[in-house]
FISEKE-773892 format. One record per residue (C-alpha): residue number from 1; x, y, z. Coordinates in nm, 3 decimals. Layout:
<rs>
{n NUM&x X&y Y&z Z}
...
</rs>
This chain:
<rs>
{n 1&x -1.004&y 0.441&z -1.578}
{n 2&x -0.647&y 0.248&z -1.460}
{n 3&x -0.448&y 0.367&z -1.114}
{n 4&x -0.111&y 0.405&z -1.207}
{n 5&x 0.164&y 0.281&z -0.909}
{n 6&x 0.495&y 0.374&z -0.846}
{n 7&x 0.613&y 0.079&z -0.578}
{n 8&x 0.837&y -0.129&z -0.467}
{n 9&x 0.755&y -0.483&z -0.470}
{n 10&x 0.967&y -0.731&z -0.210}
{n 11&x 1.029&y -1.134&z -0.179}
{n 12&x 0.832&y -1.167&z 0.184}
{n 13&x 1.020&y -1.400&z 0.389}
{n 14&x 0.781&y -1.476&z 0.656}
{n 15&x 0.884&y -1.624&z 0.980}
{n 16&x 0.594&y -1.742&z 1.266}
{n 17&x 0.771&y -1.723&z 1.547}
{n 18&x 0.687&y -1.756&z 1.947}
{n 19&x 0.688&y -1.384&z 2.065}
{n 20&x 0.841&y -1.080&z 1.908}
{n 21&x 1.300&y -1.080&z 1.918}
{n 22&x 1.375&y -0.839&z 2.181}
{n 23&x 1.727&y -0.696&z 2.155}
{n 24&x 2.042&y -0.978&z 2.159}
{n 25&x 1.783&y -1.272&z 2.151}
{n 26&x 1.849&y -1.587&z 1.831}
{n 27&x 1.503&y -1.670&z 1.843}
{n 28&x 1.399&y -1.949&z 1.669}
{n 29&x 1.134&y -2.019&z 1.376}
{n 30&x 0.832&y -2.247&z 1.374}
{n 31&x 0.780&y -2.234&z 0.959}
{n 32&x 0.881&y -1.990&z 0.721}
{n 33&x 0.710&y -1.971&z 0.376}
{n 34&x 0.858&y -1.698&z 0.040}
{n 35&x 0.595&y -1.479&z -0.053}
{n 36&x 0.530&y -1.182&z -0.325}
{n 37&x 0.562&y -0.805&z -0.059}
{n 38&x 0.676&y -0.482&z -0.095}
{n 39&x 0.338&y -0.241&z 0.017}
{n 40&x 0.347&y -0.158&z -0.392}
{n 41&x 0.337&y -0.467&z -0.494}
{n 42&x 0.057&y -0.562&z -0.245}
{n 43&x -0.144&y -0.246&z -0.399}
{n 44&x -0.121&y -0.303&z -0.663}
{n 45&x -0.283&y -0.686&z -0.585}
{n 46&x -0.500&y -0.509&z -0.422}
{n 47&x -0.603&y -0.283&z -0.684}
{n 48&x -0.627&y -0.500&z -0.957}
{n 49&x -0.859&y -0.786&z -0.722}
{n 50&x -1.050&y -0.437&z -0.626}
{n 51&x -1.170&y -0.467&z -1.054}
{n 52&x -0.915&y -0.203&z -1.134}
{n 53&x -0.651&y -0.194&z -1.401}
{n 54&x -0.342&y -0.096&z -1.275}
{n 55&x -0.088&y -0.056&z -1.434}
{n 56&x 0.255&y -0.083&z -1.196}
{n 57&x 0.542&y 0.149&z -1.212}
{n 58&x 0.873&y -0.021&z -1.052}
{n 59&x 1.199&y -0.196&z -1.077}
{n 60&x 1.310&y -0.631&z -0.938}
{n 61&x 1.670&y -0.757&z -1.011}
{n 62&x 1.758&y -1.026&z -1.232}
{n 63&x 1.609&y -1.284&z -0.944}
{n 64&x 1.234&y -1.125&z -0.896}
{n 65&x 1.110&y -1.219&z -1.243}
{n 66&x 0.968&y -1.463&z -1.052}
{n 67&x 0.811&y -1.146&z -0.902}
{n 68&x 0.644&y -1.020&z -1.227}
{n 69&x 0.555&y -1.324&z -1.359}
{n 70&x 0.315&y -1.344&z -1.033}
{n 71&x 0.212&y -0.940&z -1.111}
{n 72&x 0.124&y -1.076&z -1.351}
{n 73&x -0.090&y -1.353&z -1.315}
{n 74&x -0.237&y -1.083&z -1.089}
{n 75&x -0.398&y -0.968&z -1.305}
{n 76&x -0.155&y -0.651&z -1.269}
{n 77&x -0.003&y -0.447&z -1.638}
{n 78&x 0.347&y -0.564&z -1.590}
{n 79&x 0.539&y -0.389&z -1.881}
{n 80&x 0.630&y -0.074&z -1.680}
{n 81&x 0.820&y -0.330&z -1.415}
{n 82&x 1.240&y -0.340&z -1.515}
{n 83&x 1.551&y -0.596&z -1.407}
{n 84&x 1.776&y -0.421&z -1.302}
{n 85&x 2.093&y -0.493&z -1.142}
{n 86&x 2.051&y -0.431&z -0.788}
{n 87&x 1.923&y -0.709&z -0.636}
{n 88&x 1.537&y -0.720&z -0.558}
{n 89&x 1.395&y -0.580&z -0.225}
{n 90&x 1.295&y -0.788&z -0.013}
{n 91&x 1.147&y -0.758&z 0.376}
{n 92&x 1.209&y -1.090&z 0.658}
{n 93&x 0.883&y -1.096&z 0.832}
{n 94&x 0.743&y -1.189&z 1.179}
{n 95&x 0.469&y -1.284&z 1.269}
{n 96&x 0.406&y -1.376&z 1.578}
{n 97&x 0.051&y -1.555&z 1.797}
{n 98&x -0.181&y -1.253&z 1.789}
{n 99&x -0.095&y -1.195&z 1.485}
{n 100&x 0.137&y -0.919&z 1.488}
{n 101&x 0.425&y -0.838&z 1.337}
{n 102&x 0.813&y -0.676&z 1.292}
{n 103&x 0.960&y -0.625&z 0.958}
{n 104&x 1.292&y -0.542&z 0.811}
{n 105&x 1.404&y -0.406&z 0.424}
{n 106&x 1.577&y -0.405&z 0.245}
{n 107&x 1.461&y -0.155&z -0.076}
{n 108&x 1.766&y -0.304&z -0.373}
{n 109&x 1.604&y -0.248&z -0.676}
{n 110&x 1.345&y -0.085&z -0.534}
{n 111&x 1.539&y 0.211&z -0.491}
{n 112&x 1.670&y 0.238&z -0.892}
{n 113&x 1.388&y 0.362&z -1.071}
{n 114&x 1.380&y 0.679&z -1.260}
{n 115&x 1.171&y 0.990&z -1.374}
{n 116&x 1.234&y 0.804&z -1.802}
{n 117&x 1.072&y 0.465&z -1.634}
{n 118&x 0.836&y 0.704&z -1.452}
{n 119&x 0.780&y 0.872&z -1.729}
{n 120&x 0.713&y 0.594&z -2.048}
{n 121&x 0.413&y 0.489&z -1.820}
{n 122&x 0.256&y 0.801&z -1.790}
{n 123&x 0.283&y 0.927&z -2.168}
{n 124&x -0.020&y 0.651&z -2.177}
{n 125&x -0.205&y 0.812&z -1.814}
{n 126&x -0.575&y 1.047&z -1.844}
{n 127&x -0.700&y 1.333&z -1.652}
{n 128&x -0.911&y 1.086&z -1.502}
{n 129&x -0.600&y 0.813&z -1.419}
{n 130&x -0.459&y 0.785&z -0.995}
{n 131&x -0.111&y 0.778&z -0.946}
{n 132&x -0.044&y 0.562&z -0.586}
{n 133&x 0.276&y 0.572&z -0.458}
{n 134&x 0.453&y 0.526&z -0.123}
{n 135&x 0.767&y 0.589&z 0.029}
{n 136&x 0.944&y 0.202&z -0.059}
{n 137&x 1.038&y 0.305&z -0.428}
{n 138&x 1.270&y 0.645&z -0.472}
{n 139&x 1.168&y 0.936&z -0.710}
{n 140&x 0.768&y 0.955&z -0.622}
{n 141&x 0.794&y 1.361&z -0.514}
{n 142&x 0.974&y 1.293&z -0.921}
{n 143&x 0.613&y 1.082&z -1.022}
{n 144&x 0.382&y 1.337&z -0.830}
{n 145&x 0.580&y 1.635&z -1.029}
{n 146&x 0.426&y 1.506&z -1.335}
{n 147&x 0.002&y 1.351&z -1.264}
{n 148&x 0.016&y 1.712&z -1.127}
{n 149&x 0.057&y 1.815&z -1.510}
{n 150&x -0.172&y 1.583&z -1.643}
{n 151&x -0.421&y 1.665&z -1.336}
{n 152&x -0.450&y 1.325&z -1.263}
{n 153&x -0.606&y 1.289&z -0.877}
{n 154&x -0.290&y 1.145&z -0.648}
{n 155&x -0.328&y 0.917&z -0.340}
{n 156&x 0.027&y 0.896&z -0.126}
{n 157&x 0.012&y 0.607&z 0.183}
{n 158&x 0.274&y 0.807&z 0.393}
{n 159&x 0.478&y 0.429&z 0.496}
{n 160&x 0.694&y 0.338&z 0.589}
{n 161&x 0.682&y 0.737&z 0.766}
{n 162&x 0.929&y 0.957&z 0.657}
{n 163&x 0.841&y 1.339&z 0.721}
{n 164&x 1.022&y 1.522&z 0.451}
{n 165&x 0.900&y 1.224&z 0.197}
{n 166&x 0.579&y 1.404&z 0.329}
{n 167&x 0.683&y 1.739&z 0.291}
{n 168&x 0.803&y 1.743&z -0.036}
{n 169&x 0.502&y 1.657&z -0.239}
{n 170&x 0.195&y 1.650&z 0.045}
{n 171&x 0.093&y 1.994&z -0.102}
{n 172&x -0.013&y 1.825&z -0.423}
{n 173&x -0.174&y 1.494&z -0.263}
{n 174&x -0.536&y 1.471&z -0.325}
{n 175&x -0.576&y 1.208&z -0.140}
{n 176&x -0.311&y 1.093&z 0.234}
{n 177&x -0.367&y 0.760&z 0.353}
{n 178&x -0.154&y 0.676&z 0.750}
{n 179&x -0.204&y 0.483&z 1.016}
{n 180&x -0.242&y 0.618&z 1.328}
{n 181&x 0.073&y 0.560&z 1.482}
{n 182&x 0.238&y 0.754&z 1.076}
{n 183&x -0.076&y 1.067&z 1.179}
{n 184&x 0.132&y 1.085&z 1.512}
{n 185&x 0.451&y 1.109&z 1.384}
{n 186&x 0.366&y 1.352&z 1.062}
{n 187&x 0.164&y 1.612&z 1.345}
{n 188&x 0.475&y 1.629&z 1.578}
{n 189&x 0.666&y 1.679&z 1.265}
{n 190&x 0.428&y 1.916&z 1.099}
{n 191&x 0.245&y 2.078&z 1.380}
{n 192&x -0.025&y 1.989&z 1.145}
{n 193&x -0.395&y 1.740&z 1.224}
{n 194&x -0.456&y 1.562&z 0.960}
{n 195&x -0.760&y 1.747&z 0.880}
{n 196&x -0.548&y 2.152&z 0.878}
{n 197&x -0.332&y 1.929&z 0.660}
{n 198&x -0.344&y 2.136&z 0.215}
{n 199&x -0.461&y 1.794&z 0.036}
{n 200&x -0.857&y 1.771&z 0.078}
{n 201&x -0.928&y 1.426&z 0.179}
{n 202&x -0.663&y 1.239&z 0.542}
{n 203&x -0.814&y 0.853&z 0.591}
{n 204&x -0.639&y 0.808&z 0.874}
{n 205&x -0.635&y 0.378&z 0.947}
{n 206&x -0.667&y 0.229&z 1.268}
{n 207&x -0.669&y -0.126&z 1.254}
{n 208&x -0.846&y -0.291&z 1.545}
{n 209&x -1.080&y 0.108&z 1.542}
{n 210&x -1.213&y 0.154&z 1.223}
{n 211&x -1.021&y 0.407&z 1.028}
{n 212&x -1.154&y 0.815&z 1.015}
{n 213&x -1.190&y 1.030&z 0.724}
{n 214&x -1.085&y 1.444&z 0.707}
{n 215&x -1.230&y 1.669&z 0.426}
{n 216&x -1.205&y 1.947&z 0.406}
{n 217&x -1.473&y 2.132&z 0.544}
{n 218&x -1.640&y 1.859&z 0.692}
{n 219&x -1.656&y 1.746&z 1.041}
{n 220&x -1.412&y 1.433&z 1.030}
{n 221&x -1.608&y 1.056&z 0.933}
{n 222&x -1.568&y 0.803&z 1.204}
{n 223&x -1.606&y 0.394&z 0.991}
{n 224&x -1.569&y 0.141&z 1.282}
{n 225&x -1.349&y -0.176&z 1.210}
{n 226&x -1.530&y -0.477&z 1.142}
{n 227&x -1.487&y -0.759&z 1.401}
{n 228&x -1.290&y -1.053&z 1.318}
{n 229&x -1.006&y -1.249&z 1.468}
{n 230&x -0.714&y -1.145&z 1.370}
{n 231&x -0.410&y -1.445&z 1.189}
{n 232&x -0.162&y -1.188&z 1.038}
{n 233&x -0.189&y -0.842&z 1.006}
{n 234&x 0.095&y -0.831&z 0.746}
{n 235&x -0.017&y -0.654&z 0.430}
{n 236&x -0.410&y -0.565&z 0.561}
{n 237&x -0.295&y -0.142&z 0.484}
{n 238&x -0.249&y -0.244&z 0.222}
{n 239&x -0.454&y -0.466&z 0.072}
{n 240&x -0.724&y -0.115&z 0.272}
{n 241&x -0.531&y 0.083&z 0.042}
{n 242&x -0.537&y -0.074&z -0.300}
{n 243&x -0.943&y -0.129&z -0.218}
{n 244&x -1.001&y 0.167&z -0.201}
{n 245&x -0.799&y 0.360&z -0.467}
{n 246&x -1.006&y 0.114&z -0.683}
{n 247&x -1.303&y 0.189&z -0.504}
{n 248&x -1.219&y 0.612&z -0.624}
{n 249&x -1.151&y 0.433&z -0.939}
{n 250&x -1.466&y 0.260&z -1.004}
{n 251&x -1.675&y 0.603&z -0.962}
{n 252&x -1.764&y 0.541&z -0.561}
{n 253&x -1.838&y 0.757&z -0.330}
{n 254&x -1.553&y 0.818&z -0.040}
{n 255&x -1.770&y 0.684&z 0.180}
{n 256&x -1.863&y 0.366&z -0.004}
{n 257&x -1.487&y 0.334&z -0.105}
{n 258&x -1.382&y 0.335&z 0.305}
{n 259&x -1.600&y 0.072&z 0.329}
{n 260&x -1.535&y -0.158&z 0.042}
{n 261&x -1.140&y -0.093&z 0.163}
{n 262&x -1.297&y -0.189&z 0.565}
{n 263&x -1.402&y -0.501&z 0.475}
{n 264&x -1.081&y -0.590&z 0.251}
{n 265&x -0.891&y -0.545&z 0.515}
{n 266&x -1.116&y -0.765&z 0.759}
{n 267&x -1.062&y -0.999&z 0.524}
{n 268&x -0.743&y -0.984&z 0.498}
{n 269&x -0.627&y -1.025&z 0.869}
{n 270&x -0.766&y -1.372&z 0.847}
{n 271&x -0.541&y -1.463&z 0.618}
{n 272&x -0.142&y -1.571&z 0.645}
{n 273&x 0.064&y -1.433&z 0.382}
{n 274&x 0.075&y -1.078&z 0.218}
{n 275&x 0.025&y -0.991&z -0.212}
{n 276&x -0.042&y -1.402&z -0.260}
{n 277&x -0.332&y -1.412&z -0.046}
{n 278&x -0.551&y -1.107&z -0.075}
{n 279&x -0.878&y -1.120&z -0.160}
{n 280&x -1.124&y -1.050&z -0.446}
{n 281&x -1.366&y -0.897&z -0.547}
{n 282&x -1.598&y -1.192&z -0.509}
{n 283&x -1.498&y -1.332&z -0.165}
{n 284&x -1.590&y -1.014&z 0.001}
{n 285&x -1.897&y -1.028&z -0.162}
{n 286&x -1.967&y -1.379&z -0.058}
{n 287&x -1.832&y -1.343&z 0.318}
{n 288&x -2.053&y -1.302&z 0.608}
{n 289&x -1.905&y -1.051&z 0.824}
{n 290&x -1.970&y -1.078&z 1.145}
</rs>
């Protein structure tokens, strides 16, 4: 089976700062590194490192060819990533000593995706395949509609949160993944709690408090987090999503896939960086968690 990911590709500029900047403050960073990122790229790398076959659908500018090469090195099928006239998307990320982060995004080429590009990629898909997408590109609703017609399983990570984007696809989504803040925003916008949404499965991640799985007709199930000392929380949610999707693609029951994803997310927050440091399956199997 194959995971098709309509997702963003960014250059991540990560700045180490003594604290998160406030309005009007000029803050000196202790260091800066550039790496591969974007929620889409992170999810593709995570799913590939979890032993899934991953086809990435996306776009970069001429300045982003290095990112495509990096994805290919990590085992992602890059044949459906196009070179756009727009600049490659990028993120400026401030990480404080506690591992918390703030992020400023420029979408760039991520908003230059066309339905023709998506159709070309999904023309090779089968009913047993999965489409995953999030909100850092355009054409999500078109992709979800195409996937639905093909009978694919549709996974939607509702981040960055956009109420209109959620409303456009929620009736066609099989699995919705969002964090606690996004879940609260969605409830405020729709008046519906996670368990009342039309999709069959909803997973709400809560950082150090673990996550909750809502499944139609069942009581919610809480999965505790694994205690670790965080270094950088950037990309942890994307790593969780990629591993969860890969687990489902490999035929795991939801609870087992969530358990694997929880381990991946825990190991990820102990590392500094994004796509370039996402752990592979063997690292997770060999790591001794407390």
